[in-house]
Structure formats: structure tokens, C-alpha cells
PDB file of N, CA, C and O in Angstrom:
ATOM      1  N   UNK A   1     -54.445 -20.616  35.353  1.00  0.00           N
ATOM      2  CA  UNK A   1     -53.583 -19.593  34.811  1.00  0.00           C
ATOM      3  C   UNK A   1     -52.923 -20.205  33.556  1.00  0.00           C
ATOM      4  O   UNK A   1     -52.429 -21.333  33.568  1.00  0.00           O
ATOM      5  N   UNK A   2     -52.941 -19.423  32.504  1.00  0.00           N
ATOM      6  CA  UNK A   2     -52.331 -19.907  31.221  1.00  0.00           C
ATOM      7  C   UNK A   2     -50.851 -19.840  31.238  1.00  0.00           C
ATOM      8  O   UNK A   2     -50.265 -18.980  31.896  1.00  0.00           O
ATOM      9  N   UNK A   3     -50.238 -20.727  30.531  1.00  0.00           N
ATOM     10  CA  UNK A   3     -48.744 -20.876  30.514  1.00  0.00           C
ATOM     11  C   UNK A   3     -48.083 -19.529  30.059  1.00  0.00           C
ATOM     12  O   UNK A   3     -47.050 -19.146  30.608  1.00  0.00           O
ATOM     13  N   UNK A   4     -48.635 -18.863  29.125  1.00  0.00           N
ATOM     14  CA  UNK A   4     -48.061 -17.565  28.695  1.00  0.00           C
ATOM     15  C   UNK A   4     -48.035 -16.557  29.820  1.00  0.00           C
ATOM     16  O   UNK A   4     -47.064 -15.811  29.942  1.00  0.00           O
ATOM     17  N   UNK A   5     -49.075 -16.504  30.654  1.00  0.00           N
ATOM     18  CA  UNK A   5     -49.128 -15.606  31.810  1.00  0.00           C
ATOM     19  C   UNK A   5     -48.089 -15.995  32.846  1.00  0.00           C
ATOM     20  O   UNK A   5     -47.406 -15.136  33.404  1.00  0.00           O
ATOM     21  N   UNK A   6     -47.971 -17.294  33.102  1.00  0.00           N
ATOM     22  CA  UNK A   6     -46.996 -17.823  34.054  1.00  0.00           C
ATOM     23  C   UNK A   6     -45.605 -17.436  33.607  1.00  0.00           C
ATOM     24  O   UNK A   6     -44.799 -16.987  34.422  1.00  0.00           O
ATOM     25  N   UNK A   7     -45.307 -17.598  32.341  1.00  0.00           N
ATOM     26  CA  UNK A   7     -43.974 -17.223  31.824  1.00  0.00           C
ATOM     27  C   UNK A   7     -43.719 -15.759  31.951  1.00  0.00           C
ATOM     28  O   UNK A   7     -42.643 -15.368  32.403  1.00  0.00           O
ATOM     29  N   UNK A   8     -44.667 -14.916  31.570  1.00  0.00           N
ATOM     30  CA  UNK A   8     -44.487 -13.424  31.668  1.00  0.00           C
ATOM     31  C   UNK A   8     -44.258 -12.998  33.104  1.00  0.00           C
ATOM     32  O   UNK A   8     -43.357 -12.211  33.390  1.00  0.00           O
ATOM     33  N   UNK A   9     -45.081 -13.523  34.013  1.00  0.00           N
ATOM     34  CA  UNK A   9     -44.941 -13.164  35.402  1.00  0.00           C
ATOM     35  C   UNK A   9     -43.560 -13.622  35.966  1.00  0.00           C
ATOM     36  O   UNK A   9     -42.923 -12.883  36.717  1.00  0.00           O
ATOM     37  N   UNK A  10     -43.128 -14.796  35.610  1.00  0.00           N
ATOM     38  CA  UNK A  10     -41.829 -15.288  36.025  1.00  0.00           C
ATOM     39  C   UNK A  10     -40.709 -14.507  35.438  1.00  0.00           C
ATOM     40  O   UNK A  10     -39.681 -14.309  36.086  1.00  0.00           O
ATOM     41  N   UNK A  11     -40.880 -14.047  34.202  1.00  0.00           N
ATOM     42  CA  UNK A  11     -39.825 -13.172  33.626  1.00  0.00           C
ATOM     43  C   UNK A  11     -39.736 -11.874  34.385  1.00  0.00           C
ATOM     44  O   UNK A  11     -38.639 -11.364  34.612  1.00  0.00           O
ATOM     45  N   UNK A  12     -40.867 -11.326  34.782  1.00  0.00           N
ATOM     46  CA  UNK A  12     -40.883 -10.045  35.584  1.00  0.00           C
ATOM     47  C   UNK A  12     -40.176 -10.290  36.910  1.00  0.00           C
ATOM     48  O   UNK A  12     -39.369  -9.469  37.346  1.00  0.00           O
ATOM     49  N   UNK A  13     -40.475 -11.418  37.554  1.00  0.00           N
ATOM     50  CA  UNK A  13     -39.837 -11.710  38.857  1.00  0.00           C
ATOM     51  C   UNK A  13     -38.359 -11.947  38.621  1.00  0.00           C
ATOM     52  O   UNK A  13     -37.547 -11.511  39.436  1.00  0.00           O
ATOM     53  N   UNK A  14     -37.970 -12.614  37.551  1.00  0.00           N
ATOM     54  CA  UNK A  14     -36.506 -12.795  37.274  1.00  0.00           C
ATOM     55  C   UNK A  14     -35.810 -11.470  37.056  1.00  0.00           C
ATOM     56  O   UNK A  14     -34.688 -11.290  37.529  1.00  0.00           O
ATOM     57  N   UNK A  15     -36.434 -10.534  36.357  1.00  0.00           N
ATOM     58  CA  UNK A  15     -35.865  -9.203  36.147  1.00  0.00           C
ATOM     59  C   UNK A  15     -35.684  -8.504  37.481  1.00  0.00           C
ATOM     60  O   UNK A  15     -34.659  -7.859  37.700  1.00  0.00           O
ATOM     61  N   UNK A  16     -36.649  -8.615  38.372  1.00  0.00           N
ATOM     62  CA  UNK A  16     -36.580  -7.984  39.707  1.00  0.00           C
ATOM     63  C   UNK A  16     -35.398  -8.636  40.483  1.00  0.00           C
ATOM     64  O   UNK A  16     -34.590  -7.958  41.118  1.00  0.00           O
ATOM     65  N   UNK A  17     -35.348  -9.933  40.398  1.00  0.00           N
ATOM     66  CA  UNK A  17     -34.247 -10.679  41.116  1.00  0.00           C
ATOM     67  C   UNK A  17     -32.876 -10.209  40.615  1.00  0.00           C
ATOM     68  O   UNK A  17     -31.976  -9.974  41.422  1.00  0.00           O
ATOM     69  N   UNK A  18     -32.705 -10.071  39.294  1.00  0.00           N
ATOM     70  CA  UNK A  18     -31.473  -9.587  38.711  1.00  0.00           C
ATOM     71  C   UNK A  18     -31.146  -8.188  39.224  1.00  0.00           C
ATOM     72  O   UNK A  18     -29.988  -7.929  39.549  1.00  0.00           O
ATOM     73  N   UNK A  19     -32.075  -7.311  39.308  1.00  0.00           N
ATOM     74  CA  UNK A  19     -31.883  -5.948  39.850  1.00  0.00           C
ATOM     75  C   UNK A  19     -31.372  -6.074  41.275  1.00  0.00           C
ATOM     76  O   UNK A  19     -30.428  -5.384  41.662  1.00  0.00           O
ATOM     77  N   UNK A  20     -31.980  -6.938  42.047  1.00  0.00           N
ATOM     78  CA  UNK A  20     -31.578  -7.110  43.459  1.00  0.00           C
ATOM     79  C   UNK A  20     -30.160  -7.616  43.563  1.00  0.00           C
ATOM     80  O   UNK A  20     -29.399  -7.075  44.365  1.00  0.00           O
ATOM     81  N   UNK A  21     -29.746  -8.636  42.791  1.00  0.00           N
ATOM     82  CA  UNK A  21     -28.397  -9.198  42.898  1.00  0.00           C
ATOM     83  C   UNK A  21     -27.377  -8.217  42.416  1.00  0.00           C
ATOM     84  O   UNK A  21     -26.245  -8.247  42.898  1.00  0.00           O
ATOM     85  N   UNK A  22     -27.711  -7.337  41.482  1.00  0.00           N
ATOM     86  CA  UNK A  22     -26.713  -6.340  41.042  1.00  0.00           C
ATOM     87  C   UNK A  22     -26.445  -5.397  42.224  1.00  0.00           C
ATOM     88  O   UNK A  22     -25.321  -4.924  42.396  1.00  0.00           O
ATOM     89  N   UNK A  23     -27.490  -5.120  43.051  1.00  0.00           N
ATOM     90  CA  UNK A  23     -27.346  -4.206  44.184  1.00  0.00           C
ATOM     91  C   UNK A  23     -26.747  -4.916  45.385  1.00  0.00           C
ATOM     92  O   UNK A  23     -26.044  -4.304  46.189  1.00  0.00           O
ATOM     93  N   UNK A  24     -27.032  -6.237  45.511  1.00  0.00           N
ATOM     94  CA  UNK A  24     -26.593  -7.065  46.649  1.00  0.00           C
ATOM     95  C   UNK A  24     -25.948  -8.352  46.103  1.00  0.00           C
ATOM     96  O   UNK A  24     -26.527  -9.430  46.233  1.00  0.00           O
ATOM     97  N   UNK A  25     -24.789  -8.251  45.513  1.00  0.00           N
ATOM     98  CA  UNK A  25     -24.163  -9.443  44.923  1.00  0.00           C
ATOM     99  C   UNK A  25     -23.856 -10.548  45.913  1.00  0.00           C
ATOM    100  O   UNK A  25     -23.732 -11.703  45.505  1.00  0.00           O
ATOM    101  N   UNK A  26     -23.729 -10.250  47.178  1.00  0.00           N
ATOM    102  CA  UNK A  26     -23.447 -11.276  48.186  1.00  0.00           C
ATOM    103  C   UNK A  26     -24.584 -12.259  48.303  1.00  0.00           C
ATOM    104  O   UNK A  26     -24.389 -13.353  48.833  1.00  0.00           O
ATOM    105  N   UNK A  27     -25.742 -11.919  47.838  1.00  0.00           N
ATOM    106  CA  UNK A  27     -26.930 -12.835  47.874  1.00  0.00           C
ATOM    107  C   UNK A  27     -26.629 -14.075  47.064  1.00  0.00           C
ATOM    108  O   UNK A  27     -27.138 -15.147  47.393  1.00  0.00           O
ATOM    109  N   UNK A  28     -25.820 -13.978  46.013  1.00  0.00           N
ATOM    110  CA  UNK A  28     -25.461 -15.136  45.212  1.00  0.00           C
ATOM    111  C   UNK A  28     -24.665 -16.100  45.986  1.00  0.00           C
ATOM    112  O   UNK A  28     -24.661 -17.272  45.610  1.00  0.00           O
ATOM    113  N   UNK A  29     -23.977 -15.742  47.041  1.00  0.00           N
ATOM    114  CA  UNK A  29     -23.197 -16.700  47.848  1.00  0.00           C
ATOM    115  C   UNK A  29     -24.030 -17.721  48.540  1.00  0.00           C
ATOM    116  O   UNK A  29     -23.520 -18.755  48.973  1.00  0.00           O
ATOM    117  N   UNK A  30     -25.333 -17.451  48.657  1.00  0.00           N
ATOM    118  CA  UNK A  30     -26.249 -18.382  49.376  1.00  0.00           C
ATOM    119  C   UNK A  30     -26.748 -19.482  48.440  1.00  0.00           C
ATOM    120  O   UNK A  30     -27.387 -20.435  48.886  1.00  0.00           O
ATOM    121  N   UNK A  31     -26.459 -19.354  47.153  1.00  0.00           N
ATOM    122  CA  UNK A  31     -27.000 -20.292  46.156  1.00  0.00           C
ATOM    123  C   UNK A  31     -25.973 -21.355  45.809  1.00  0.00           C
ATOM    124  O   UNK A  31     -24.903 -21.023  45.300  1.00  0.00           O
ATOM    125  N   UNK A  32     -26.262 -22.604  46.065  1.00  0.00           N
ATOM    126  CA  UNK A  32     -25.270 -23.656  45.743  1.00  0.00           C
ATOM    127  C   UNK A  32     -25.103 -23.738  44.227  1.00  0.00           C
ATOM    128  O   UNK A  32     -26.014 -23.408  43.468  1.00  0.00           O
ATOM    129  N   UNK A  33     -23.919 -24.184  43.802  1.00  0.00           N
ATOM    130  CA  UNK A  33     -23.654 -24.379  42.385  1.00  0.00           C
ATOM    131  C   UNK A  33     -24.654 -25.341  41.801  1.00  0.00           C
ATOM    132  O   UNK A  33     -24.964 -26.365  42.410  1.00  0.00           O
ATOM    133  N   UNK A  34     -25.154 -25.034  40.651  1.00  0.00           N
ATOM    134  CA  UNK A  34     -26.088 -25.867  39.951  1.00  0.00           C
ATOM    135  C   UNK A  34     -27.523 -25.844  40.424  1.00  0.00           C
ATOM    136  O   UNK A  34     -28.360 -26.597  39.927  1.00  0.00           O
ATOM    137  N   UNK A  35     -27.816 -24.961  41.406  1.00  0.00           N
ATOM    138  CA  UNK A  35     -29.161 -24.944  41.984  1.00  0.00           C
ATOM    139  C   UNK A  35     -30.125 -24.302  40.956  1.00  0.00           C
ATOM    140  O   UNK A  35     -29.771 -23.416  40.178  1.00  0.00           O
ATOM    141  N   UNK A  36     -31.363 -24.820  41.018  1.00  0.00           N
ATOM    142  CA  UNK A  36     -32.440 -24.194  40.221  1.00  0.00           C
ATOM    143  C   UNK A  36     -33.186 -23.186  41.049  1.00  0.00           C
ATOM    144  O   UNK A  36     -33.568 -23.480  42.181  1.00  0.00           O
ATOM    145  N   UNK A  37     -33.404 -21.996  40.514  1.00  0.00           N
ATOM    146  CA  UNK A  37     -34.153 -20.976  41.267  1.00  0.00           C
ATOM    147  C   UNK A  37     -35.606 -21.066  40.918  1.00  0.00           C
ATOM    148  O   UNK A  37     -35.964 -21.183  39.746  1.00  0.00           O
ATOM    149  N   UNK A  38     -36.452 -21.011  41.926  1.00  0.00           N
ATOM    150  CA  UNK A  38     -37.896 -20.955  41.697  1.00  0.00           C
ATOM    151  C   UNK A  38     -38.463 -19.832  42.571  1.00  0.00           C
ATOM    152  O   UNK A  38     -38.256 -19.774  43.783  1.00  0.00           O
ATOM    153  N   UNK A  39     -39.204 -18.926  41.870  1.00  0.00           N
ATOM    154  CA  UNK A  39     -39.738 -17.740  42.538  1.00  0.00           C
ATOM    155  C   UNK A  39     -41.167 -18.062  43.107  1.00  0.00           C
ATOM    156  O   UNK A  39     -42.044 -18.570  42.409  1.00  0.00           O
ATOM    157  N   UNK A  40     -41.330 -17.730  44.419  1.00  0.00           N
ATOM    158  CA  UNK A  40     -42.657 -17.937  44.985  1.00  0.00           C
ATOM    159  C   UNK A  40     -43.134 -16.510  45.485  1.00  0.00           C
ATOM    160  O   UNK A  40     -42.778 -16.069  46.577  1.00  0.00           O
ATOM    161  N   UNK A  41     -43.919 -15.854  44.662  1.00  0.00           N
ATOM    162  CA  UNK A  41     -44.375 -14.558  45.019  1.00  0.00           C
ATOM    163  C   UNK A  41     -45.529 -14.630  46.060  1.00  0.00           C
ATOM    164  O   UNK A  41     -46.608 -15.148  45.775  1.00  0.00           O
ATOM    165  N   UNK A  42     -45.277 -14.125  47.199  1.00  0.00           N
ATOM    166  CA  UNK A  42     -46.254 -14.108  48.326  1.00  0.00           C
ATOM    167  C   UNK A  42     -47.516 -13.368  47.950  1.00  0.00           C
ATOM    168  O   UNK A  42     -48.590 -13.710  48.445  1.00  0.00           O
ATOM    169  N   UNK A  43     -47.427 -12.353  47.082  1.00  0.00           N
ATOM    170  CA  UNK A  43     -48.575 -11.555  46.719  1.00  0.00           C
ATOM    171  C   UNK A  43     -49.282 -12.023  45.463  1.00  0.00           C
ATOM    172  O   UNK A  43     -50.090 -11.287  44.897  1.00  0.00           O
ATOM    173  N   UNK A  44     -48.976 -13.288  45.000  1.00  0.00           N
ATOM    174  CA  UNK A  44     -49.629 -13.856  43.855  1.00  0.00           C
ATOM    175  C   UNK A  44     -49.793 -15.328  44.111  1.00  0.00           C
ATOM    176  O   UNK A  44     -49.007 -16.126  43.601  1.00  0.00           O
ATOM    177  N   UNK A  45     -50.856 -15.749  44.939  1.00  0.00           N
ATOM    178  CA  UNK A  45     -51.002 -17.113  45.330  1.00  0.00           C
ATOM    179  C   UNK A  45     -51.179 -18.115  44.179  1.00  0.00           C
ATOM    180  O   UNK A  45     -50.772 -19.271  44.294  1.00  0.00           O
ATOM    181  N   UNK A  46     -51.781 -17.672  43.078  1.00  0.00           N
ATOM    182  CA  UNK A  46     -51.965 -18.560  41.939  1.00  0.00           C
ATOM    183  C   UNK A  46     -50.658 -18.918  41.262  1.00  0.00           C
ATOM    184  O   UNK A  46     -50.400 -20.081  40.953  1.00  0.00           O
ATOM    185  N   UNK A  47     -49.813 -17.874  41.029  1.00  0.00           N
ATOM    186  CA  UNK A  47     -48.512 -18.108  40.440  1.00  0.00           C
ATOM    187  C   UNK A  47     -47.647 -18.855  41.425  1.00  0.00           C
ATOM    188  O   UNK A  47     -46.922 -19.760  41.012  1.00  0.00           O
ATOM    189  N   UNK A  48     -47.679 -18.534  42.690  1.00  0.00           N
ATOM    190  CA  UNK A  48     -46.891 -19.243  43.714  1.00  0.00           C
ATOM    191  C   UNK A  48     -47.243 -20.762  43.676  1.00  0.00           C
ATOM    192  O   UNK A  48     -46.347 -21.605  43.714  1.00  0.00           O
ATOM    193  N   UNK A  49     -48.468 -21.073  43.604  1.00  0.00           N
ATOM    194  CA  UNK A  49     -48.959 -22.493  43.494  1.00  0.00           C
ATOM    195  C   UNK A  49     -48.284 -23.211  42.286  1.00  0.00           C
ATOM    196  O   UNK A  49     -47.680 -24.275  42.419  1.00  0.00           O
ATOM    197  N   UNK A  50     -48.426 -22.565  41.107  1.00  0.00           N
ATOM    198  CA  UNK A  50     -47.848 -23.097  39.904  1.00  0.00           C
ATOM    199  C   UNK A  50     -46.366 -23.323  40.085  1.00  0.00           C
ATOM    200  O   UNK A  50     -45.870 -24.407  39.777  1.00  0.00           O
ATOM    201  N   UNK A  51     -45.621 -22.300  40.593  1.00  0.00           N
ATOM    202  CA  UNK A  51     -44.175 -22.444  40.745  1.00  0.00           C
ATOM    203  C   UNK A  51     -43.767 -23.433  41.758  1.00  0.00           C
ATOM    204  O   UNK A  51     -42.698 -24.035  41.661  1.00  0.00           O
ATOM    205  N   UNK A  52     -44.647 -23.627  42.791  1.00  0.00           N
ATOM    206  CA  UNK A  52     -44.342 -24.663  43.813  1.00  0.00           C
ATOM    207  C   UNK A  52     -44.398 -26.032  43.158  1.00  0.00           C
ATOM    208  O   UNK A  52     -43.590 -26.897  43.496  1.00  0.00           O
ATOM    209  N   UNK A  53     -45.297 -26.256  42.259  1.00  0.00           N
ATOM    210  CA  UNK A  53     -45.386 -27.498  41.512  1.00  0.00           C
ATOM    211  C   UNK A  53     -44.059 -27.734  40.762  1.00  0.00           C
ATOM    212  O   UNK A  53     -43.533 -28.847  40.746  1.00  0.00           O
ATOM    213  N   UNK A  54     -43.546 -26.692  40.160  1.00  0.00           N
ATOM    214  CA  UNK A  54     -42.220 -26.827  39.445  1.00  0.00           C
ATOM    215  C   UNK A  54     -41.120 -27.159  40.461  1.00  0.00           C
ATOM    216  O   UNK A  54     -40.289 -28.028  40.194  1.00  0.00           O
ATOM    217  N   UNK A  55     -41.098 -26.502  41.591  1.00  0.00           N
ATOM    218  CA  UNK A  55     -40.082 -26.755  42.630  1.00  0.00           C
ATOM    219  C   UNK A  55     -40.161 -28.218  43.084  1.00  0.00           C
ATOM    220  O   UNK A  55     -39.151 -28.905  43.241  1.00  0.00           O
ATOM    221  N   UNK A  56     -41.401 -28.659  43.286  1.00  0.00           N
ATOM    222  CA  UNK A  56     -41.615 -30.058  43.748  1.00  0.00           C
ATOM    223  C   UNK A  56     -41.085 -31.073  42.721  1.00  0.00           C
ATOM    224  O   UNK A  56     -40.452 -32.062  43.089  1.00  0.00           O
ATOM    225  N   UNK A  57     -41.349 -30.818  41.444  1.00  0.00           N
ATOM    226  CA  UNK A  57     -40.859 -31.709  40.407  1.00  0.00           C
ATOM    227  C   UNK A  57     -39.320 -31.726  40.378  1.00  0.00           C
ATOM    228  O   UNK A  57     -38.712 -32.793  40.298  1.00  0.00           O
ATOM    229  N   UNK A  58     -38.722 -30.590  40.439  1.00  0.00           N
ATOM    230  CA  UNK A  58     -37.275 -30.502  40.415  1.00  0.00           C
ATOM    231  C   UNK A  58     -36.647 -31.234  41.648  1.00  0.00           C
ATOM    232  O   UNK A  58     -35.649 -31.946  41.536  1.00  0.00           O
ATOM    233  N   UNK A  59     -37.273 -31.020  42.789  1.00  0.00           N
ATOM    234  CA  UNK A  59     -36.797 -31.638  44.039  1.00  0.00           C
ATOM    235  C   UNK A  59     -36.918 -33.154  43.935  1.00  0.00           C
ATOM    236  O   UNK A  59     -36.019 -33.880  44.360  1.00  0.00           O
ATOM    237  N   UNK A  60     -38.020 -33.633  43.374  1.00  0.00           N
ATOM    238  CA  UNK A  60     -38.241 -35.099  43.278  1.00  0.00           C
ATOM    239  C   UNK A  60     -37.178 -35.709  42.373  1.00  0.00           C
ATOM    240  O   UNK A  60     -36.889 -36.896  42.524  1.00  0.00           O
ATOM    241  N   UNK A  61     -36.586 -34.978  41.450  1.00  0.00           N
ATOM    242  CA  UNK A  61     -35.629 -35.454  40.543  1.00  0.00           C
ATOM    243  C   UNK A  61     -34.208 -35.341  41.151  1.00  0.00           C
ATOM    244  O   UNK A  61     -33.212 -35.699  40.522  1.00  0.00           O
ATOM    245  N   UNK A  62     -34.157 -34.812  42.441  1.00  0.00           N
ATOM    246  CA  UNK A  62     -32.833 -34.699  43.081  1.00  0.00           C
ATOM    247  C   UNK A  62     -32.067 -33.406  42.784  1.00  0.00           C
ATOM    248  O   UNK A  62     -30.920 -33.262  43.207  1.00  0.00           O
ATOM    249  N   UNK A  63     -32.673 -32.486  42.079  1.00  0.00           N
ATOM    250  CA  UNK A  63     -31.940 -31.260  41.742  1.00  0.00           C
ATOM    251  C   UNK A  63     -31.956 -30.349  42.967  1.00  0.00           C
ATOM    252  O   UNK A  63     -32.923 -30.299  43.727  1.00  0.00           O
ATOM    253  N   UNK A  64     -30.832 -29.624  43.126  1.00  0.00           N
ATOM    254  CA  UNK A  64     -30.815 -28.592  44.159  1.00  0.00           C
ATOM    255  C   UNK A  64     -31.800 -27.456  43.815  1.00  0.00           C
ATOM    256  O   UNK A  64     -31.735 -26.920  42.708  1.00  0.00           O
ATOM    257  N   UNK A  65     -32.671 -27.091  44.692  1.00  0.00           N
ATOM    258  CA  UNK A  65     -33.625 -26.074  44.410  1.00  0.00           C
ATOM    259  C   UNK A  65     -33.578 -24.975  45.456  1.00  0.00           C
ATOM    260  O   UNK A  65     -33.563 -25.233  46.660  1.00  0.00           O
ATOM    261  N   UNK A  66     -33.553 -23.727  44.959  1.00  0.00           N
ATOM    262  CA  UNK A  66     -33.615 -22.548  45.813  1.00  0.00           C
ATOM    263  C   UNK A  66     -34.938 -21.870  45.590  1.00  0.00           C
ATOM    264  O   UNK A  66     -35.302 -21.566  44.455  1.00  0.00           O
ATOM    265  N   UNK A  67     -35.649 -21.634  46.643  1.00  0.00           N
ATOM    266  CA  UNK A  67     -36.883 -20.852  46.612  1.00  0.00           C
ATOM    267  C   UNK A  67     -36.530 -19.402  46.892  1.00  0.00           C
ATOM    268  O   UNK A  67     -35.884 -19.088  47.892  1.00  0.00           O
ATOM    269  N   UNK A  68     -36.984 -18.481  45.953  1.00  0.00           N
ATOM    270  CA  UNK A  68     -36.788 -17.063  46.151  1.00  0.00           C
ATOM    271  C   UNK A  68     -38.208 -16.480  46.395  1.00  0.00           C
ATOM    272  O   UNK A  68     -39.076 -16.507  45.522  1.00  0.00           O
ATOM    273  N   UNK A  69     -38.386 -15.973  47.583  1.00  0.00           N
ATOM    274  CA  UNK A  69     -39.672 -15.296  47.909  1.00  0.00           C
ATOM    275  C   UNK A  69     -39.489 -13.857  47.457  1.00  0.00           C
ATOM    276  O   UNK A  69     -38.701 -13.098  48.020  1.00  0.00           O
ATOM    277  N   UNK A  70     -40.233 -13.512  46.438  1.00  0.00           N
ATOM    278  CA  UNK A  70     -40.028 -12.134  45.793  1.00  0.00           C
ATOM    279  C   UNK A  70     -41.364 -11.667  45.281  1.00  0.00           C
ATOM    280  O   UNK A  70     -42.039 -12.402  44.561  1.00  0.00           O
ATOM    281  N   UNK A  71     -41.742 -10.527  45.613  1.00  0.00           N
ATOM    282  CA  UNK A  71     -43.027  -9.954  45.237  1.00  0.00           C
ATOM    283  C   UNK A  71     -42.769  -8.820  44.252  1.00  0.00           C
ATOM    284  O   UNK A  71     -41.712  -8.190  44.274  1.00  0.00           O
ATOM    285  N   UNK A  72     -43.754  -8.571  43.384  1.00  0.00           N
ATOM    286  CA  UNK A  72     -43.812  -7.362  42.620  1.00  0.00           C
ATOM    287  C   UNK A  72     -44.903  -6.485  43.107  1.00  0.00           C
ATOM    288  O   UNK A  72     -45.956  -7.032  43.436  1.00  0.00           O
ATOM    289  N   UNK A  73     -44.789  -5.171  43.197  1.00  0.00           N
ATOM    290  CA  UNK A  73     -43.544  -4.475  42.861  1.00  0.00           C
ATOM    291  C   UNK A  73     -42.425  -4.794  43.848  1.00  0.00           C
ATOM    292  O   UNK A  73     -42.583  -5.517  44.832  1.00  0.00           O
ATOM    293  N   UNK A  74     -41.279  -4.196  43.508  1.00  0.00           N
ATOM    294  CA  UNK A  74     -39.998  -4.491  44.229  1.00  0.00           C
ATOM    295  C   UNK A  74     -40.132  -4.464  45.744  1.00  0.00           C
ATOM    296  O   UNK A  74     -40.527  -3.454  46.327  1.00  0.00           O
ATOM    297  N   UNK A  75     -39.793  -5.602  46.385  1.00  0.00           N
ATOM    298  CA  UNK A  75     -39.769  -5.580  47.859  1.00  0.00           C
ATOM    299  C   UNK A  75     -38.475  -5.004  48.411  1.00  0.00           C
ATOM    300  O   UNK A  75     -37.510  -4.829  47.666  1.00  0.00           O
ATOM    301  N   UNK A  76     -38.439  -4.712  49.690  1.00  0.00           N
ATOM    302  CA  UNK A  76     -37.159  -4.206  50.244  1.00  0.00           C
ATOM    303  C   UNK A  76     -36.029  -5.270  50.153  1.00  0.00           C
ATOM    304  O   UNK A  76     -34.870  -4.943  49.898  1.00  0.00           O
ATOM    305  N   UNK A  77     -36.400  -6.515  50.365  1.00  0.00           N
ATOM    306  CA  UNK A  77     -35.367  -7.578  50.238  1.00  0.00           C
ATOM    307  C   UNK A  77     -36.084  -8.901  50.179  1.00  0.00           C
ATOM    308  O   UNK A  77     -36.957  -9.169  51.005  1.00  0.00           O
ATOM    309  N   UNK A  78     -35.727  -9.754  49.195  1.00  0.00           N
ATOM    310  CA  UNK A  78     -36.338 -11.093  49.124  1.00  0.00           C
ATOM    311  C   UNK A  78     -35.801 -12.002  50.199  1.00  0.00           C
ATOM    312  O   UNK A  78     -34.711 -11.798  50.735  1.00  0.00           O
ATOM    313  N   UNK A  79     -36.618 -13.041  50.510  1.00  0.00           N
ATOM    314  CA  UNK A  79     -36.143 -14.082  51.385  1.00  0.00           C
ATOM    315  C   UNK A  79     -35.722 -15.261  50.547  1.00  0.00           C
ATOM    316  O   UNK A  79     -36.397 -15.647  49.593  1.00  0.00           O
ATOM    317  N   UNK A  80     -34.574 -15.836  50.927  1.00  0.00           N
ATOM    318  CA  UNK A  80     -33.994 -16.910  50.191  1.00  0.00           C
ATOM    319  C   UNK A  80     -33.971 -18.187  51.033  1.00  0.00           C
ATOM    320  O   UNK A  80     -33.541 -18.131  52.185  1.00  0.00           O
ATOM    321  N   UNK A  81     -34.405 -19.314  50.517  1.00  0.00           N
ATOM    322  CA  UNK A  81     -34.589 -20.475  51.306  1.00  0.00           C
ATOM    323  C   UNK A  81     -34.107 -21.729  50.455  1.00  0.00           C
ATOM    324  O   UNK A  81     -34.542 -21.948  49.325  1.00  0.00           O
ATOM    325  N   UNK A  82     -33.193 -22.514  51.079  1.00  0.00           N
ATOM    326  CA  UNK A  82     -32.733 -23.728  50.423  1.00  0.00           C
ATOM    327  C   UNK A  82     -33.729 -24.823  50.800  1.00  0.00           C
ATOM    328  O   UNK A  82     -34.030 -25.008  51.979  1.00  0.00           O
ATOM    329  N   UNK A  83     -34.257 -25.571  49.773  1.00  0.00           N
ATOM    330  CA  UNK A  83     -35.144 -26.664  50.139  1.00  0.00           C
ATOM    331  C   UNK A  83     -34.565 -28.010  49.828  1.00  0.00           C
ATOM    332  O   UNK A  83     -35.060 -29.031  50.304  1.00  0.00           O
ATOM    333  N   UNK A  84     -33.490 -28.026  49.012  1.00  0.00           N
ATOM    334  CA  UNK A  84     -32.754 -29.275  48.791  1.00  0.00           C
ATOM    335  C   UNK A  84     -31.429 -28.947  48.217  1.00  0.00           C
ATOM    336  O   UNK A  84     -31.265 -27.940  47.529  1.00  0.00           O
ATOM    337  N   UNK A  85     -30.454 -29.810  48.501  1.00  0.00           N
ATOM    338  CA  UNK A  85     -29.123 -29.616  48.014  1.00  0.00           C
ATOM    339  C   UNK A  85     -28.592 -30.895  47.405  1.00  0.00           C
ATOM    340  O   UNK A  85     -27.457 -30.928  46.929  1.00  0.00           O
TER     341      UNK A  85
END
């Protein structure tokens, strides 16, 4: 997958995440201060694999990482998972 396609798809997922948190602002309470968000779309295994590499790199550097399981089109509710703090 080319980098431009990865960026575009992640921007789409970010936009969907922003729509969700505007509707459900309490979701932000689950995210530690300074955490890096990484989207793992269950319905796009190739993008999920690329984003998991990013999460692994961030985690290895000691950064707090939050995995957001979010699919396009809009799911009823994303799953949020803390993998490091």
C-alpha cells in the first residue's frame, strides 16, 4: 500500500473518529494525556497491518498508545483499547 493511500485512509478514519467524539465526548475520558491514537480498521486488513507497525514503533519508544478500532463506513461504536501507558 502506498504512503499516500495510507494517509488518505487514516484521514478518513480520523474524520469518522472526530464525528464520534462530538456525539460521545465521554469517549475522550478513556484516553490518557499525551497518548498517541492509532486506528486499526477491522474491515481493511492491509491498512490495519500498516497502522499496527506504527503502534508498535510508538510503543517501543515508550509512548502511550491508544488503539481505536474503527471501520468505514461509520460503525455504531468504536472499540477503544489501551496498549501502553
